[in-house]
C-alpha positions in Angstrom: -22.4 -32.1 -29.9 -19.9 -30.6 -32.4 -19.8 -27.2 -30.7 -19.0 -28.6 -27.3 -16.3 -30.8 -28.9 -14.8 -27.8 -30.6 -14.9 -25.8 -27.4 -13.1 -28.6 -25.6 -10.6 -28.7 -28.4 -9.9 -25.0 -28.1 -9.5 -25.4 -24.3 -7.0 -28.1 -24.8 -5.1 -26.0 -27.3 -5.0 -23.1 -24.8 -3.7 -25.4 -22.1 -1.1 -26.7 -24.5 0.0 -23.2 -25.3 0.4 -22.3 -21.6 2.4 -25.5 -20.9 4.8 -24.7 -23.8 5.3 -21.2 -22.5 6.0 -22.5 -19.0 8.5 -25.1 -20.5 10.3 -22.3 -22.3 10.6 -20.3 -19.1 12.0 -23.3 -17.3 14.5 -23.9 -20.1 15.7 -20.3 -19.8 16.1 -20.7 -16.1 18.0 -23.9 -16.5 20.3 -22.3 -19.0 21.0 -19.4 -16.6 21.9 -21.9 -13.9 24.1 -23.9 -16.2 25.9 -20.7 -17.1 26.3 -19.7 -13.5 27.7 -23.2 -12.6 30.2 -22.9 -15.4 31.3 -19.4 -14.3 31.5 -20.7 -10.7 34.1 -23.2 -11.8 36.5 -20.6 -13.0 35.7 -17.7 -10.7 37.9 -17.2 -7.6 35.1 -15.7 -5.5 31.4 -16.1 -5.5 28.5 -13.8 -4.6 24.8 -14.2 -4.1 22.2 -11.5 -4.4 19.9 -11.3 -1.4 17.3 -8.6 -2.0 19.2 -5.5 -2.9 22.5 -6.7 -1.3 25.2 -8.8 -2.8 27.0 -11.0 -0.3 30.0 -13.3 -0.5 29.3 -17.0 -0.1 31.4 -20.1 -0.4 31.7 -21.6 -3.9 30.6 -25.0 -2.5 27.5 -23.7 -0.9 26.5 -21.7 -4.0 27.2 -24.7 -6.2 25.0 -26.9 -4.0 22.2 -24.4 -4.1 22.4 -24.0 -7.9 22.5 -27.8 -8.4 19.4 -28.3 -6.1 17.5 -25.5 -7.9 18.4 -27.1 -11.3 17.1 -30.5 -10.1 13.8 -29.0 -9.1 13.5 -27.2 -12.4 14.3 -30.5 -14.3 11.5 -32.3 -12.4 9.1 -29.5 -13.2 10.2 -29.6 -16.8 9.6 -33.3 -17.1 6.2 -32.9 -15.5 5.3 -30.3 -18.1 6.6 -32.6 -20.9 4.3 -35.4 -19.7 1.3 -32.9 -19.5 2.2 -31.7 -23.0 2.2 -35.2 -24.4 -1.2 -36.1 -22.8 -2.8 -32.9 -24.0 -1.4 -33.4 -27.5 -2.9 -36.9 -27.5 -6.3 -35.5 -26.4 -6.2 -32.8 -29.1 -5.5 -35.4 -31.8 -8.3 -37.6 -30.5 -10.8 -34.7 -30.5 -9.7 -33.4 -33.9 -10.4 -36.9 -35.3 -13.9 -36.8 -33.7 -14.6 -33.3 -35.1 -13.5 -34.3 -38.6 -15.6 -37.5 -38.5 -18.6 -35.5 -37.4 -18.1 -33.0 -40.1 -17.8 -35.7 -42.7 -21.2 -37.1 -41.6 -23.0 -33.8 -42.3 
């Protein structure tokens, strides 16, 4: 019983580590978008990279695209936060079980 519980604990910890990494990547992307939005406010012209080509686009269109992308990233980020919280709770529960089993022996 203890070995399966420990294996389950390790699996939850790996999942938690993956979620934390994905959250960090999303945070970095959101910071890039925030920076681009700030730059867009003061820049007289705006460009977008499409493949290997940079094309001129209207500031409003680019602003809307960036805002939409930011909203999607924020939704994904909040989903990861919820998953992180649930996994952390599961880890704490399993750790208590493992400790209580080890105390019995």
